[in-house]
C-alpha positions in Angstrom: 0.0 0.0 0.0 2.8 2.3 0.9 4.5 1.5 -2.5 1.3 2.5 -4.3 1.1 5.8 -2.5 4.8 6.5 -3.2 4.3 5.7 -6.9 1.2 8.0 -7.0 3.2 10.9 -5.5 6.1 10.3 -7.9 3.7 10.5 -10.9 2.2 13.6 -9.6 5.6 15.3 -9.4 6.4 14.2 -13.0 3.1 15.6 -14.3 3.8 19.0 -12.7 7.2 19.3 -14.3 7.4 21.6 -17.4 7.1 19.7 -20.6 5.8 16.5 -19.0 2.2 15.3 -18.7 -0.5 17.9 -18.2 0.9 21.4 -18.7 1.0 23.5 -15.6 -0.4 27.0 -15.7 1.8 29.9 -16.8 4.1 31.5 -14.3 2.4 34.2 -12.4 3.2 37.9 -12.6 5.0 38.2 -15.9 6.1 41.5 -17.3 3.5 42.6 -19.8 4.2 44.7 -22.9 1.3 45.6 -25.1 2.2 47.2 -28.5 -0.7 48.8 -30.3 -0.4 50.0 -33.9 -2.8 52.6 -35.2 -4.7 52.0 -38.6 -2.3 49.3 -39.7 -3.5 47.2 -42.6 -4.2 43.7 -41.6 -1.9 42.3 -44.3 0.8 45.1 -44.2 3.2 42.9 -42.2 5.9 40.6 -43.5 4.5 37.4 -41.8 1.4 37.8 -43.9 3.3 38.2 -47.2 3.5 42.0 -47.5 6.1 43.8 -49.6 6.5 46.2 -46.6 9.4 45.0 -44.5 8.7 44.3 -40.8 11.5 42.0 -39.7 11.2 42.8 -36.0 7.5 42.2 -35.8 8.0 39.1 -37.9 10.5 37.6 -35.5 8.1 38.2 -32.6 5.1 36.9 -34.4 6.8 33.7 -35.5 8.2 33.1 -32.0 4.6 33.1 -30.6 1.0 32.6 -31.4 -0.1 34.4 -34.5 -3.8 35.2 -33.9 -5.5 34.8 -37.2 -9.0 35.7 -36.0 -8.4 38.6 -33.6 -11.2 41.1 -33.3 -11.2 44.8 -32.3 -13.7 47.7 -32.8 -14.1 49.6 -36.1 -12.2 52.7 -34.9 -9.6 53.5 -32.3 -11.2 55.0 -29.2 -13.7 52.1 -28.8 -10.8 49.5 -29.2 -8.7 51.3 -26.5 -11.7 51.4 -24.2 -12.3 47.6 -24.8 -8.6 46.9 -23.9 -8.6 49.1 -20.8 -11.9 47.7 -19.3 -12.6 44.2 -20.8 -16.1 45.6 -21.6 -17.8 46.3 -24.9 -17.7 50.0 -25.7 -21.5 50.2 -26.0 -21.5 49.9 -22.2 -19.4 53.2 -22.0 -21.3 55.2 -24.6 -18.2 55.0 -26.8 -19.6 52.8 -29.5 -19.8 55.5 -32.2 -16.7 57.4 -33.4 -13.8 58.6 -31.5 -13.3 61.1 -28.6 -12.6 64.4 -30.4 -10.2 67.0 -29.0 -13.0 69.3 -27.8 -15.2 66.5 -26.3 -16.6 67.1 -22.9 -16.4 63.4 -21.9 -14.0 60.5 -21.7 -13.9 56.9 -20.7 -16.3 56.9 -17.7 -14.5 57.4 -14.4 -16.4 54.6 -12.7 -14.7 52.0 -14.9 -11.8 50.0 -13.4 -9.0 50.2 -15.9 -6.4 47.5 -16.6 -3.5 49.6 -15.2 -5.4 50.3 -12.0 -6.0 46.5 -11.5 -2.4 45.7 -12.3 -1.1 48.5 -10.0 -3.3 47.0 -7.2 -1.5 43.7 -7.8 1.9 45.3 -7.4 2.9 46.2 -10.9 4.7 49.3 -12.1 2.6 50.7 -14.9 3.4 53.0 -17.8 2.0 54.3 -21.1 4.1 55.8 -23.9 2.1 56.8 -26.9 -1.5 57.8 -27.8 -4.2 57.9 -25.1 -7.4 59.0 -26.9 -9.7 58.2 -24.0 -10.4 61.7 -22.8 -8.6 64.7 -21.4 -11.5 67.1 -20.5 -10.6 67.1 -16.8 -7.5 66.0 -14.9 -9.2 62.9 -13.6 -9.4 61.6 -17.1 -5.7 61.7 -17.7 -3.5 58.5 -17.7 -1.8 59.2 -14.4 -5.2 59.5 -12.7 -6.3 56.2 -14.3 -3.7 53.8 -13.0 -0.5 54.7 -14.8 2.6 55.5 -12.8 4.2 57.1 -15.8 2.8 58.7 -19.0 4.5 60.0 -22.2 3.0 61.0 -25.5 -0.3 62.6 -26.6 -4.0 62.6 -25.8 -5.6 63.1 -29.3 -5.6 61.3 -32.6 -4.4 62.6 -35.9 -1.3 64.2 -34.4 1.3 66.0 -36.5 4.3 63.6 -36.1 6.9 66.4 -36.1 5.1 69.4 -34.6 3.1 67.4 -32.1 0.0 69.5 -32.7 -3.6 68.8 -33.3 -5.6 71.6 -34.9 -2.9 74.0 -33.9 -2.9 73.0 -30.2 0.2 71.4 -28.8 -0.2 67.8 -27.6 2.9 66.2 -26.1 3.2 65.4 -22.4 5.3 63.6 -19.8 3.6 62.5 -16.7 0.6 64.5 -17.9 2.5 67.8 -18.0 3.6 69.5 -21.2 6.8 68.2 -22.7 8.7 69.9 -25.5 10.8 66.9 -26.6 11.6 67.3 -30.3 11.5 64.5 -32.9 9.4 62.1 -34.9 6.7 60.8 -32.6 7.2 57.1 -33.5 10.8 57.3 -32.6 10.1 59.3 -29.4 7.5 56.8 -28.3 9.9 53.8 -28.9 12.7 55.6 -27.1 10.7 56.3 -24.1 9.6 52.7 -23.9 13.2 51.6 -23.9 14.0 54.1 -21.2 11.2 52.8 -19.0 12.5 49.2 -19.4 16.0 50.2 -18.5 15.1 52.4 -15.5 12.2 50.3 -14.2 11.7 49.4 -10.6 13.4 46.0 -10.6 11.4 45.0 -7.5 8.1 45.1 -9.4 6.8 43.4 -12.6 6.2 45.9 -15.4 3.1 46.7 -17.4 4.2 48.8 -20.4 1.5 49.9 -22.8 2.9 51.3 -26.1 0.1 52.6 -28.3 1.9 54.2 -31.2 0.1 56.8 -33.3 1.9 55.3 -36.3 0.6 54.6 -38.9 -2.4 56.8 -38.6 -2.9 59.9 -40.8 -1.4 62.5 -41.4 1.0 60.5 -43.5 4.4 61.8 -42.4 7.8 60.0 -42.2 11.5 60.8 -42.4 12.7 60.1 -45.9 15.1 57.4 -44.8 12.3 55.1 -43.9 10.4 55.6 -47.2 13.5 55.5 -49.5 13.6 51.7 -49.9 10.1 51.5 -51.3 10.7 52.5 -54.9 8.0 50.1 -56.0 5.4 52.3 -54.4 4.3 55.9 -55.2 2.7 58.7 -53.3 0.8 58.0 -50.1 1.4 54.2 -50.3 5.2 54.9 -50.3 5.0 57.2 -47.3 2.7 54.8 -45.5 5.2 51.9 -46.1 7.9 54.1 -44.6 5.8 54.7 -41.5 5.3 51.0 -41.0 9.1 50.5 -41.3 9.6 53.2 -38.7 7.1 51.5 -36.4 8.9 48.1 -36.9 12.3 49.7 -36.1 10.9 51.1 -32.8 9.5 47.7 -31.9 12.9 46.1 -32.5 14.5 48.6 -30.1 12.0 47.8 -27.5 12.7 44.1 -27.8 16.5 44.8 -27.6 15.9 46.7 -24.4 14.1 43.7 -22.9 16.9 41.5 -24.0 19.5 43.8 -22.5 17.6 43.8 -19.2 17.3 40.0 -19.4 13.5 40.2 -19.2 12.4 38.2 -22.2 12.0 34.9 -20.5 9.3 36.4 -18.2 7.7 38.9 -20.5 4.5 38.5 -22.4 4.5 40.7 -25.5 1.1 41.4 -27.2 0.7 43.2 -30.5 -2.3 44.2 -32.6 -3.7 47.1 -34.7 -6.6 49.1 -33.2 -8.7 48.6 -36.4 -8.4 47.5 -39.9 -6.6 49.6 -42.5 -8.4 52.6 -44.0 -8.7 52.9 -47.8 -7.8 49.2 -48.4 -6.1 48.4 -51.7 -5.2 52.0 -52.4 -3.4 53.0 -49.2 -3.4 49.9 -46.9 -4.0 46.2 -47.5 -6.5 44.1 -45.6 -5.8 41.1 -47.8 -8.9 39.2 -48.8 -10.9 40.6 -45.9 -13.8 42.8 -47.0 -13.7 46.6 -46.6 -11.7 48.4 -43.9 -11.7 50.8 -41.0 -15.0 52.2 -39.9 -17.0 49.2 -41.2 -18.4 46.1 -39.5 -17.0 43.8 -42.1 -13.9 41.7 -41.4 -11.6 44.2 -42.9 -12.7 46.8 -40.3 -12.6 44.6 -37.2 -10.3 41.7 -37.8 -6.6 42.7 -37.5 -3.1 41.3 -37.5 -2.1 40.3 -33.9 0.1 38.0 -31.9 1.1 36.9 -28.4 4.7 36.0 -27.7 6.3 34.6 -24.6 9.4 32.5 -24.8 8.9 29.1 -23.3 5.2 29.7 -22.4 3.4 30.2 -25.7 4.1 27.7 -28.5 4.9 29.1 -32.0 2.1 28.7 -34.5 -1.2 30.0 -35.9 -4.2 30.2 -33.6 -7.5 30.1 -35.5 -9.6 30.5 -32.3 -11.5 33.8 -32.4 -10.3 36.2 -29.7 -11.6 39.7 -28.9 -9.8 42.7 -27.5 -11.9 42.5 -24.4 -10.4 39.1 -23.6 -7.0 40.6 -22.7 -8.4 42.2 -19.5 -9.4 39.0 -17.6 -6.5 37.1 -19.1 -3.9 39.6 -17.9 -5.5 40.0 -14.5 -5.3 36.3 -13.9 -1.7 36.1 -15.1 -0.8 39.1 -12.8 -2.6 37.6 -9.8 -4.9 40.7 -9.7 -8.3 40.7 -8.1 -11.0 39.7 -10.6 -14.0 40.8 -8.6 -15.3 44.3 -9.5 -18.6 46.1 -9.6 -19.0 46.2 -13.3 -19.2 42.9 -15.2 -16.6 42.0 -17.8 -17.4 40.9 -21.3 -14.0 39.3 -22.1 -13.0 35.8 -21.3 -9.7 34.4 -20.0 -8.0 33.1 -23.3 -4.8 31.7 -21.9 -5.6 28.1 -22.8 -6.6 29.2 -26.3 -3.2 30.8 -26.9 -1.7 27.3 -26.8 -4.3 25.7 -29.0 -6.7 24.8 -26.2 -10.5 25.2 -26.2 -12.2 28.6 -26.1 -14.8 29.4 -23.4 -16.8 31.8 -25.6 -18.5 31.6 -29.0 -20.2 35.0 -29.1 -18.6 38.3 -30.1 -20.4 41.6 -30.4 -18.5 43.5 -33.0 -20.5 46.6 -32.4 -24.0 47.9 -31.5 -24.9 51.5 -32.6 -28.3 53.1 -33.0 -28.3 52.4 -36.7 -26.1 49.4 -37.2 -24.5 46.3 -35.6 -22.8 43.0 -36.1 -22.5 39.8 -34.0 -20.5 36.6 -34.5 -21.8 33.4 -33.0 -19.6 30.4 -33.8 -18.9 30.7 -37.5 -22.1 32.7 -38.2 -21.9 36.5 -38.6 -24.8 38.8 -38.9 -24.2 42.3 -40.2 -26.9 45.0 -40.1 -26.2 48.1 -42.1 -22.6 47.2 -42.4 -21.9 49.7 -45.2 -23.5 52.6 -43.3 -21.5 55.0 -41.1 -21.4 52.4 -38.4 -18.4 54.0 -36.7 -18.0 57.7 -37.7 -14.4 58.9 -37.6 -13.4 62.4 -38.7 -9.8 61.2 -38.5 -10.1 58.6 -41.2 -7.7 58.9 -44.1 -8.9 61.0 -47.0 -11.5 59.3 -49.3 -10.4 58.0 -52.7 -12.4 57.4 -55.9 -12.6 53.7 -54.9 -13.9 54.6 -51.5 -15.8 57.9 -51.6 -16.4 59.9 -48.5 -19.7 59.0 -47.0 -22.4 61.8 -47.0 -24.9 62.3 -44.3 -28.2 60.8 -45.3 -31.2 63.1 -45.6 -33.6 60.2 -45.5 -33.8 56.8 -44.0 -32.3 54.1 -46.3 -33.6 50.6 -46.5 -32.1 48.3 -43.9 -29.3 46.0 -45.0 -29.2 42.6 -43.4 -26.4 40.2 -44.3 -25.5 36.7 -43.0 -22.1 35.0 -43.6 -20.6 31.7 -42.6 -17.0 32.7 -41.9 -15.7 29.2 -42.0 -16.7 29.0 -45.7 -16.6 32.7 -46.6 -14.1 34.7 -44.6 -14.1 37.3 -47.3 -17.9 37.9 -46.8 -18.6 37.7 -50.5 -21.9 35.6 -50.2 -24.8 36.9 -48.3 -26.8 33.9 -47.3 -29.5 35.6 -45.2 -32.4 34.5 -47.4 -31.3 30.9 -47.3 -31.0 30.8 -43.5 -34.0 32.9 -42.3 -34.1 31.1 -38.9 -30.4 31.8 -38.2 -31.0 35.5 -39.1 -33.9 35.6 -36.7 -31.8 34.0 -33.9 -28.8 36.3 -34.3 -31.0 39.4 -34.7 -32.6 38.5 -31.3 -29.2 38.2 -29.7 -28.0 41.4 -31.2 -31.2 43.2 -30.0 -30.6 41.9 -26.5 -27.2 43.5 -26.4 -28.6 46.7 -28.0 -31.1 46.9 -25.1 -28.1 47.0 -22.7 -26.3 49.8 -24.5 -26.0 53.2 -22.9 -26.7 56.2 -25.1 -23.9 56.9 -27.5 -21.9 60.0 -26.6 -21.2 62.7 -29.2 -19.1 65.8 -29.3 -20.4 68.6 -31.4 -17.9 71.5 -31.4 -19.4 74.4 -29.3 -19.9 77.7 -31.1 -16.9 79.9 -30.4 -14.7 77.0 -29.3 -11.0 78.1 -29.2 -8.2 75.6 -29.6 -6.1 75.7 -26.4 -2.4 76.5 -26.6 -1.8 73.0 -25.0 -4.4 70.2 -25.0 -5.1 68.9 -21.6 -3.1 71.7 -19.8 -4.8 72.5 -16.5 -2.0 74.5 -14.9 -3.6 77.9 -15.6 
């Protein structure tokens, strides 16, 4: 009997060892680096066959899980809100458009943000890059929302060299004006490297790096665009911007290596939405349409999760949503999961290594006039070609994709149904063939719509004057 117990104990020890038997859970409290690109085309990366060179991103992607069905929101503010809260943006009133410079609102203050939760768990927290979640009052600024350190800008569509939006200056360090000079992509990457080097070695690090690259305005030092002689005009400039972004990522990874942090650092990467003006400026591959739409080209982006020794290299086909990172990262960090507001995301750690997913429903957006939901392989799109996610900062319209005009009368409702397992390009609307499925998904979408808070808007007040410095409350 004693021998049987001894053998049982010995087997249990073997099963707990890395690489043997049932895999143990990941080590707790890793460093976390989230790199977010802005308006990057879903197929404008080397690992997806692009002519644009992204060797640093490629190495990271190929070392980890390449997330082939990673979902975000149609434009940037809602995606950032989803990451920060683990909750769908329709719960914040941020489901339509972006927070504009003059907006009198931001991500609601009652929300518990990811950096707040990680800070509670003992993390050092920092953001270097684009905030875009509100700056109307000091309480909305990053250092009041859980970040120990802040560097970068509050608005979208920033001038990369002047650091201005609509003539107002927008560059800050620890939420106070900074006059650092240089190309913003390079500055953001440089600050990330500094934070890694000068971090508090007694704490794990959460470093959020939301680049404003490669969002319009299209600006880049010539050295980055020079190699792309096969492109002309805006596409050439854009390619250079992607290269500048990739170079900055390479320097961040080198800083992690120099600090000997790679073995215990989870690196996440994605774009905030699909590329604007696909096939003329950006490439979303075979995915339909682009930024600002509810089709796959607008909400399904390039993404990966890399962690040496913990995430196996390969392609993950399991659908994952931006809201999923919140509960996943809280669990890895040992942070408290209980909170007053319910989370929509699911812990996807198992899925990152090819395991089963715990969710099959994804609300891609709900607005007063449009919406989309995916359940399993089925996707319902209501008014997908309408202004489902208005964004005054989208790249200029082209002849192939004209600027949408405000409608003066109600247009007929468009209802489309796709089976993404058979038609990921959304070329075949099968709504009439599957009326029962349409009815089912419309009921689900309506249930979520009933939970939505009123969408916030930001009309510019008459007589509004652009401040000298956005978000400066010192006067």
